[in-house]
DSSP file (Angstrom, degrees, kcal/mol; ACC not computed):
  #  RESIDUE AA STRUCTURE BP1 BP2  ACC     N-H-->O    O-->H-N    N-H-->O    O-->H-N    TCO  KAPPA ALPHA  PHI   PSI    X-CA   Y-CA   Z-CA
    1    1 A M              0   0    0      0, 0.0     2,-0.4     0, 0.0     0, 0.0   0.000 360.0 360.0 360.0 126.6   -3.3  -21.0   15.5
    2    2 A A        -     0   0    0    109,-0.0     2,-0.2   108,-0.0   111,-0.1  -0.713 360.0-147.2 -88.2 129.9   -2.3  -17.7   14.0
    3    3 A F        -     0   0    0     -2,-0.4   108,-1.7    57,-0.0     2,-0.4  -0.619   8.0-157.7 -94.4 154.1   -4.8  -16.1   11.6
    4    4 A E  E     -A  110   0A   0     -2,-0.2     2,-0.3   106,-0.2   106,-0.2  -0.966   8.7-177.3-127.7 147.5   -4.0  -14.0    8.6
    5    5 A T  E     -A  109   0A   0    104,-2.3   104,-3.1    -2,-0.4     2,-0.3  -0.978   8.0-162.6-139.3 154.7   -6.2  -11.4    6.8
    6    6 A K  E     -A  108   0A   0     -2,-0.3     2,-0.3   102,-0.2   102,-0.2  -0.950  11.1-167.3-140.6 158.0   -5.4   -9.4    3.7
    7    7 A A  E     -A  107   0A   0    100,-2.1   100,-2.7    -2,-0.3     2,-0.4  -0.992   9.4-162.9-142.0 144.9   -6.6   -6.4    1.8
    8    8 A V  E     -A  106   0A   0     -2,-0.3     2,-0.4    98,-0.2    98,-0.2  -0.989   6.8-169.4-131.5 136.1   -5.7   -5.3   -1.7
    9    9 A V  E     -A  105   0A   0     96,-2.7    96,-2.9    -2,-0.4     2,-0.3  -0.997  17.5-165.4-122.3 132.6   -6.1   -1.9   -3.5
   10   10 A R  E     +     0   0A   0     -2,-0.4    94,-0.2    94,-0.2    -2,-0.0  -0.798  56.9  23.3-118.8 157.7   -5.5   -1.9   -7.2
   11   11 A Y  E     +     0   0A   0     -2,-0.3     2,-0.5     1,-0.2    93,-0.2   0.845  65.7 174.2  61.6  39.7   -4.9    0.8   -9.8
   12   12 A V  E     -A  103   0A   0     91,-2.7     2,-2.7    -3,-0.2    91,-2.2  -0.674  35.8-129.0 -74.3 124.7   -3.6    3.5   -7.5
   13   13 A R  S    S+     0   0    0     -2,-0.5     2,-0.3    89,-0.2    89,-0.2  -0.354  74.6  98.4 -79.6  64.7   -2.5    6.3   -9.7
   14   14 A M  S    S-     0   0    0     -2,-2.7    -2,-0.1    86,-0.1    -3,-0.0  -0.990  82.7 -95.2-147.0 147.9    0.9    6.6   -8.2
   15   15 A S     >  -     0   0    0     -2,-0.3     4,-1.9     1,-0.1     3,-0.5  -0.412  27.6-133.7 -64.6 134.8    4.3    5.3   -9.2
   16   16 A P  H  > S+     0   0    0      0, 0.0     4,-2.5     0, 0.0     5,-0.2   0.842 105.5  60.3 -58.7 -32.6    5.2    2.0   -7.5
   17   17 A Q  H  > S+     0   0    0      1,-0.2     4,-1.1     2,-0.2    -2,-0.0   0.906 107.2  44.3 -61.8 -41.2    8.7    3.4   -6.7
   18   18 A K  H  > S+     0   0    0     -3,-0.5     4,-0.9     1,-0.2    -1,-0.2   0.867 113.7  49.6 -72.4 -36.2    7.2    6.3   -4.6
   19   19 A V  H  X S+     0   0    0     -4,-1.9     4,-2.5     1,-0.2     3,-0.4   0.867 105.4  58.0 -70.5 -35.2    4.7    4.0   -2.9
   20   20 A R  H  X S+     0   0    0     -4,-2.5     4,-2.5     1,-0.2    -1,-0.2   0.835  97.8  60.9 -64.2 -32.0    7.5    1.5   -2.0
   21   21 A L  H  X S+     0   0    0     -4,-1.1     4,-0.6     1,-0.2    -1,-0.2   0.892 111.4  39.5 -61.3 -38.4    9.4    4.3   -0.1
   22   22 A V  H >X S+     0   0    0     -4,-0.9     4,-0.9    -3,-0.4     3,-0.8   0.898 113.6  54.2 -75.2 -42.4    6.4    4.6    2.2
   23   23 A A  H >X S+     0   0    0     -4,-2.5     4,-1.4     1,-0.3     3,-0.6   0.853 102.0  58.5 -62.8 -35.6    5.7    0.9    2.4
   24   24 A D  H 3< S+     0   0    0     -4,-2.5    -1,-0.3     1,-0.2    -2,-0.2   0.798 100.4  58.3 -64.8 -27.6    9.3    0.2    3.5
   25   25 A R  H << S+     0   0    0     -3,-0.8    -1,-0.2    -4,-0.6    -2,-0.2   0.818 116.1  30.9 -71.7 -30.4    8.8    2.5    6.5
   26   26 A V  H X< S+     0   0    0     -4,-0.9     3,-2.0    -3,-0.6    47,-0.2   0.505  84.2 121.9-110.2  -5.4    5.9    0.5    8.0
   27   27 A R  T 3< S+     0   0    0     -4,-1.4    47,-0.1     1,-0.3     3,-0.1  -0.385  83.5  14.6 -62.1 129.8    6.6   -3.1    6.9
   28   28 A G  T 3  S+     0   0    0     45,-0.9    -1,-0.3     1,-0.3    46,-0.1   0.341  99.3 123.6  89.5  -6.4    6.8   -5.4    9.9
   29   29 A M  S <  S-     0   0    0     -3,-2.0    44,-2.8     1,-0.1    -1,-0.3  -0.340  75.3 -88.4 -81.3 165.5    5.3   -2.9   12.4
   30   30 A M  B  >  -B   72   0A   0     42,-0.3     4,-2.3     1,-0.1    42,-0.3  -0.530  42.2-121.4 -66.5 143.4    2.2   -3.4   14.6
   31   31 A A  H  > S+     0   0    0     40,-2.4     4,-1.8     1,-0.2    41,-0.1   0.877 109.5  48.7 -62.1 -41.4   -0.8   -2.4   12.5
   32   32 A V  H  > S+     0   0    0     39,-0.4     4,-1.5    36,-0.4    -1,-0.2   0.894 112.4  48.9 -67.2 -39.3   -2.0    0.3   14.9
   33   33 A D  H  > S+     0   0    0      1,-0.2     4,-2.3     2,-0.2    -1,-0.2   0.872 107.7  55.5 -66.5 -36.6    1.4    1.9   15.2
   34   34 A A  H  X S+     0   0    0     -4,-2.3     4,-2.6     1,-0.2    -1,-0.2   0.888 104.6  53.0 -64.1 -39.1    1.8    1.9   11.4
   35   35 A L  H  X S+     0   0    0     -4,-1.8     4,-1.7     1,-0.2    -1,-0.2   0.906 109.3  49.3 -62.2 -40.7   -1.5    3.9   11.1
   36   36 A T  H  X S+     0   0    0     -4,-1.5     4,-0.8     2,-0.2    -2,-0.2   0.915 112.1  47.6 -64.3 -43.6   -0.1    6.5   13.5
   37   37 A V  H >< S+     0   0    0     -4,-2.3     3,-0.8     1,-0.2     4,-0.2   0.918 111.1  51.2 -63.9 -43.2    3.2    6.8   11.6
   38   38 A L  H >< S+     0   0    0     -4,-2.6     3,-1.1     1,-0.2    -1,-0.2   0.828 101.6  61.4 -66.4 -31.3    1.4    7.0    8.2
   39   39 A Q  H 3< S+     0   0    0     -4,-1.7    -1,-0.2     1,-0.2    -2,-0.2   0.801 108.8  43.4 -63.6 -27.3   -0.9    9.8    9.5
   40   40 A H  T << S+     0   0    0     -3,-0.8    -1,-0.2    -4,-0.8    -2,-0.2   0.309  88.1 107.3-104.4   8.4    2.1   12.0   10.1
   41   41 A M    <   -     0   0    0     -3,-1.1     5,-0.1    -4,-0.2     6,-0.0  -0.698  60.3-147.9 -87.1 139.1    4.1   11.3    6.9
   42   42 A P        +     0   0    0      0, 0.0    -1,-0.1     0, 0.0    -4,-0.0   0.663  64.1 107.4 -80.1 -14.8    4.2   14.1    4.3
   43   43 A Q    >   -     0   0    0      1,-0.1     3,-1.2     2,-0.1     4,-0.3  -0.339  70.0-136.4 -68.5 143.3    4.3   11.8    1.3
   44   44 A A  T >  S+     0   0    0      1,-0.2     3,-1.1     2,-0.2    -1,-0.1   0.793 102.3  66.3 -66.7 -28.0    1.1   11.6   -0.8
   45   45 A A  T 3> S+     0   0    0      1,-0.2     4,-1.4     2,-0.2    -1,-0.2   0.629  82.8  77.0 -70.5 -12.5    1.6    7.8   -1.0
   46   46 A A  H <> S+     0   0    0     -3,-1.2     4,-2.5     1,-0.2    -1,-0.2   0.828  86.3  61.3 -67.0 -30.5    0.9    7.5    2.7
   47   47 A L  H <> S+     0   0    0     -3,-1.1     4,-2.4    -4,-0.3    -1,-0.2   0.953 105.6  41.6 -66.4 -51.3   -2.8    8.0    2.2
   48   48 A P  H  > S+     0   0    0      0, 0.0     4,-2.0     0, 0.0    -1,-0.2   0.878 116.5  50.2 -65.2 -33.0   -3.5    4.9    0.0
   49   49 A V  H  X S+     0   0    0     -4,-1.4     4,-2.0     2,-0.2     5,-0.2   0.913 110.9  50.3 -67.2 -41.1   -1.2    2.7    2.2
   50   50 A Y  H  X S+     0   0    0     -4,-2.5     4,-2.4     1,-0.2    -1,-0.2   0.924 110.7  49.4 -58.7 -46.1   -3.0    4.0    5.3
   51   51 A K  H  X S+     0   0    0     -4,-2.4     4,-2.1     1,-0.2    -1,-0.2   0.888 110.6  48.2 -65.3 -39.9   -6.4    3.1    3.7
   52   52 A V  H  X S+     0   0    0     -4,-2.0     4,-2.0     2,-0.2    -1,-0.2   0.869 112.5  48.6 -72.5 -33.8   -5.4   -0.4    2.7
   53   53 A I  H  X S+     0   0    0     -4,-2.0     4,-2.1     2,-0.2    -2,-0.2   0.911 111.5  50.3 -68.0 -41.2   -4.0   -1.2    6.2
   54   54 A K  H  X S+     0   0    0     -4,-2.4     4,-2.1     1,-0.2    -2,-0.2   0.882 110.3  50.7 -62.4 -38.0   -7.1    0.2    7.8
   55   55 A S  H  X S+     0   0    0     -4,-2.1     4,-2.3     2,-0.2    -1,-0.2   0.893 108.6  51.1 -65.9 -40.8   -9.2   -2.0    5.5
   56   56 A A  H  X S+     0   0    0     -4,-2.0     4,-2.1     2,-0.2    -2,-0.2   0.876 109.5  50.7 -65.1 -37.2   -7.2   -5.1    6.4
   57   57 A I  H  X S+     0   0    0     -4,-2.1     4,-2.4     2,-0.2    -2,-0.2   0.921 110.1  49.7 -64.4 -43.6   -7.7   -4.3   10.1
   58   58 A A  H  X S+     0   0    0     -4,-2.1     4,-2.7     1,-0.2     5,-0.3   0.888 109.3  52.3 -62.7 -39.0  -11.4   -4.0    9.5
   59   59 A N  H  X>S+     0   0    0     -4,-2.3     4,-2.5     1,-0.2     5,-0.7   0.914 110.2  48.5 -61.4 -42.9  -11.4   -7.3    7.7
   60   60 A A  I  X>S+     0   0    0     -4,-2.1     6,-2.0     1,-0.2     5,-1.2   0.901 115.4  43.7 -65.9 -40.9   -9.7   -9.0   10.6
   61   61 A E  I  <5S+     0   0    0     -4,-2.4    -2,-0.2     4,-0.2    -1,-0.2   0.917 122.2  36.5 -70.2 -43.0  -12.1   -7.5   13.2
   62   62 A E  I  <5S+     0   0    0     -4,-2.7    -2,-0.2    -5,-0.2    -3,-0.2   0.916 126.2  31.9 -80.0 -44.7  -15.3   -8.2   11.2
   63   63 A N  I  <5S+     0   0    0     -4,-2.5    -3,-0.2    -5,-0.3    -2,-0.1   0.846 135.1  19.8 -87.1 -35.0  -14.6  -11.5    9.5
   64   64 A I  I  <<S-     0   0    0     -4,-1.0    -3,-0.2    -5,-0.7    -4,-0.1   0.664  94.6-124.1-110.1 -22.7  -12.3  -13.3   12.0
   65   65 A G      < +     0   0    0     -5,-1.2    -4,-0.2    -6,-0.3     2,-0.2   0.795  52.3 157.1  83.1  29.7  -13.0  -11.5   15.2
   66   66 A L        -     0   0    0     -6,-2.0     2,-0.4    -9,-0.1    -1,-0.2  -0.493  45.3-111.9 -85.8 158.1   -9.4  -10.5   16.0
   67   67 A D    >   -     0   0    0     -2,-0.2     3,-1.7     1,-0.1     4,-0.2  -0.750  17.9-135.2 -89.1 134.9   -8.3   -7.6   18.2
   68   68 A R  G >  S+     0   0    0     -2,-0.4     3,-1.0     1,-0.3   -36,-0.4   0.754 102.6  63.2 -62.9 -24.5   -6.6   -4.8   16.3
   69   69 A E  G 3  S+     0   0    0      1,-0.2    -1,-0.3   -38,-0.1   -37,-0.0   0.698  99.7  54.5 -72.7 -18.7   -3.9   -4.5   19.0
   70   70 A D  G <  S+     0   0    0     -3,-1.7    42,-2.6   -40,-0.1     2,-0.4   0.350  89.2  99.2 -96.2   5.4   -2.7   -8.1   18.2
   71   71 A L  E <   + C   0 111A   0     -3,-1.0   -40,-2.4    40,-0.2   -39,-0.4  -0.741  44.5 178.1-101.6 140.3   -2.2   -7.5   14.5
   72   72 A Y  E     -BC  30 110A   0     38,-2.4    38,-2.5    -2,-0.4     2,-1.0  -0.941  39.1-101.3-132.9 160.7    1.1   -6.8   12.7
   73   73 A I  E     + C   0 109A   0    -44,-2.8   -45,-0.9    -2,-0.3    36,-0.2  -0.688  40.6 169.8 -84.2 103.7    2.0   -6.3    9.1
   74   74 A S  E    S+     0   0A   0     34,-1.8     2,-0.4    -2,-1.0    -1,-0.2   0.824  70.1  16.9 -85.2 -32.5    3.5   -9.6    8.0
   75   75 A Q  E     + C   0 108A   0     33,-1.8    33,-2.8     2,-0.0     2,-0.3  -0.999  57.1 171.7-140.3 137.8    3.6   -8.7    4.2
   76   76 A L  E     + C   0 107A   0     -2,-0.4     2,-0.4    31,-0.2    31,-0.2  -0.843  16.1 176.1-144.2 104.9    3.3   -5.4    2.4
   77   77 A T  E     - C   0 106A   0     29,-2.3    29,-2.6    -2,-0.3     2,-0.5  -0.870  18.4-162.0-116.5 145.6    3.9   -5.5   -1.3
   78   78 A V  E     - C   0 105A   0     -2,-0.4     2,-0.3    27,-0.2    27,-0.2  -0.971  17.3-178.0-125.0 114.0    3.7   -2.8   -3.9
   79   79 A D  E     - C   0 104A   0     25,-2.8    25,-2.9    -2,-0.5     2,-0.2  -0.768  31.3-101.1-111.0 156.1    3.5   -4.1   -7.5
   80   80 A G  E     - C   0 103A   0     -2,-0.3    23,-0.3    23,-0.2     3,-0.1  -0.544  35.6-161.8 -76.1 138.8    3.3   -2.2  -10.7
   81   81 A G        -     0   0    0     21,-3.2    21,-0.3    -2,-0.2    23,-0.1  -0.288  41.4 -51.9-102.0-167.4    0.0   -1.8  -12.4
   82   82 A P        -     0   0    0      0, 0.0     2,-0.4     0, 0.0    -1,-0.2  -0.334  54.6-131.5 -69.1 152.2   -0.9   -0.9  -16.0
   83   83 A M        -     0   0    0     18,-0.2     2,-0.6    -3,-0.1    18,-0.2  -0.866   4.3-137.1-107.0 137.0    0.7    2.3  -17.5
   84   84 A M  E     -D  100   0B   0     16,-2.6    16,-2.9    -2,-0.4     2,-0.7  -0.820  25.1-145.6 -85.9 126.9   -1.2    5.0  -19.3
   85   85 A K  E     +D   99   0B   0     -2,-0.6     2,-0.2    14,-0.2    14,-0.2  -0.852  28.7 161.2-103.3 118.6    1.0    5.9  -22.3
   86   86 A R  E     -D   98   0B   0     12,-2.9    12,-2.9    -2,-0.7     2,-0.3  -0.717  23.1-139.7-122.1 173.0    0.9    9.5  -23.4
   87   87 A W  E     -D   97   0B   0     10,-0.3     2,-0.4    -2,-0.2     8,-0.0  -0.966   4.7-156.0-138.8 159.0    3.2   11.5  -25.5
   88   88 A R  E     -D   96   0B   0      8,-2.4     8,-3.5    -2,-0.3     2,-0.1  -0.987  34.0-101.1-132.5 140.7    4.7   15.0  -25.6
   89   89 A A  E     -D   95   0B   0     -2,-0.4     6,-0.3     6,-0.2     2,-0.2  -0.348  42.5-169.8 -63.7 137.0    6.0   16.9  -28.5
   90   90 A G    >   -     0   0    0      4,-3.1     3,-0.7     1,-0.2     4,-0.1  -0.575  32.7 -63.1-117.6-177.2    9.7   16.9  -28.8
   91   91 A A  G >  S+     0   0    0      1,-0.2     3,-1.4    -2,-0.2    -1,-0.2  -0.320 112.1  15.2 -69.1 150.6   12.3   18.8  -31.0
   92   92 A R  G 3  S-     0   0    0      1,-0.3    -1,-0.2     2,-0.0     3,-0.1   0.831 134.0 -56.3  56.0  41.1   12.3   18.4  -34.8
   93   93 A G  G <  S+     0   0    0     -3,-0.7    -1,-0.3     1,-0.2    -2,-0.2   0.572 105.1 127.1  76.1   9.4    8.9   16.8  -35.0
   94   94 A R    <   -     0   0    0     -3,-1.4    -4,-3.1    -4,-0.1     2,-0.3  -0.346  49.7-133.9 -89.3 175.5    9.7   13.9  -32.7
   95   95 A Y  E     -D   89   0B   0     -6,-0.3    -6,-0.2    -2,-0.1    -4,-0.0  -0.962   2.9-144.3-130.8 153.7    7.7   12.9  -29.6
   96   96 A K  E     -D   88   0B   0     -8,-3.5    -8,-2.4    -2,-0.3     2,-0.1  -0.966  24.7-125.2-115.4 125.6    8.7   12.0  -26.1
   97   97 A P  E     -D   87   0B   0      0, 0.0     2,-0.5     0, 0.0   -10,-0.3  -0.420  17.4-159.9 -73.0 145.1    6.8    9.2  -24.3
   98   98 A I  E     -D   86   0B   0    -12,-2.9   -12,-2.9    -2,-0.1     2,-0.7  -0.995   3.9-158.6-121.9 123.3    5.2    9.8  -20.9
   99   99 A L  E     -D   85   0B   0     -2,-0.5     2,-0.9   -14,-0.2   -14,-0.2  -0.900   1.1-160.6-106.4 110.8    4.4    6.8  -18.8
  100  100 A K  E     -D   84   0B   0    -16,-2.9   -16,-2.6    -2,-0.7     2,-0.1  -0.806  23.2-154.0 -91.9 105.9    1.8    7.5  -16.2
  101  101 A R        -     0   0    0     -2,-0.9     2,-0.3   -18,-0.2   -18,-0.2  -0.348  13.5-164.9 -85.9 158.2    2.3    4.6  -13.8
  102  102 A S        -     0   0    0    -21,-0.3   -21,-3.2   -89,-0.2     2,-0.3  -0.909   7.9-143.1-136.2 166.8   -0.1    2.9  -11.4
  103  103 A S  E     -AC  12  80A   0    -91,-2.2   -91,-2.7    -2,-0.3     2,-0.4  -0.903   9.3-147.2-132.3 154.2    0.4    0.5   -8.4
  104  104 A H  E     - C   0  79A   0    -25,-2.9   -25,-2.8    -2,-0.3     2,-0.5  -0.997  21.0-160.7-117.6 126.2   -1.3   -2.4   -6.7
  105  105 A I  E     -AC   9  78A   0    -96,-2.9   -96,-2.7    -2,-0.4     2,-0.4  -0.932   7.4-173.8-112.6 127.8   -0.9   -2.5   -2.9
  106  106 A T  E     -AC   8  77A   0    -29,-2.6   -29,-2.3    -2,-0.5     2,-0.4  -0.980   0.9-171.6-122.7 130.6   -1.3   -5.7   -1.0
  107  107 A V  E     -AC   7  76A   0   -100,-2.7  -100,-2.1    -2,-0.4     2,-0.5  -0.981   4.6-170.0-122.6 131.0   -1.3   -6.0    2.8
  108  108 A V  E     -AC   6  75A   0    -33,-2.8   -33,-1.8    -2,-0.4   -34,-1.8  -0.984   9.1-163.3-118.8 121.3   -1.3   -9.2    4.8
  109  109 A L  E     -AC   5  73A   0   -104,-3.1  -104,-2.3    -2,-0.5     2,-0.3  -0.847   5.8-167.8-103.2 139.2   -1.9   -8.8    8.6
  110  110 A S  E     -AC   4  72A   0    -38,-2.5   -38,-2.4    -2,-0.4     2,-0.3  -0.890  25.0-109.7-123.1 156.0   -1.0  -11.6   11.0
  111  111 A E  E     - C   0  71A   0   -108,-1.7   -40,-0.2    -2,-0.3     2,-0.2  -0.626  42.9-101.5 -81.6 141.4   -1.8  -12.2   14.6
  112  112 A V        -     0   0    0    -42,-2.6    -1,-0.1    -2,-0.3   -41,-0.0  -0.447  49.1-103.2 -63.2 131.2    1.1  -11.9   17.0
  113  113 A G              0   0    0     -2,-0.2    -1,-0.1     1,-0.1    -3,-0.0  -0.238 360.0 360.0 -61.0 140.8    2.1  -15.5   17.9
  114  114 A E              0   0    0     -3,-0.1    -1,-0.1     0, 0.0    -2,-0.1   0.449 360.0 360.0 -90.5 360.0    1.1  -16.8   21.3
């Protein structure tokens, strides 16, 4: 029987579009290999993705007793969170909206099938 474990981080103050670029690189990889790849990526979004994968690995080891070498990323989703709406002065007394976006990152790790 293959076990699954998951970890979620919410309200990451980063655009979902930017986080998805990082998430697409590691989706489907072995969890330990994904951590190594994320450590060497220059994007700022690599840090929250790294942390949530590391948390999911810790959940699998502590709660289910799985070995970290047997885990792979079966699902990695990045959803949009709430937006902070600000404004900036524009020409002729108008205003220009600024949307400060946030993200929710969900990781599901599965055990490699036997």
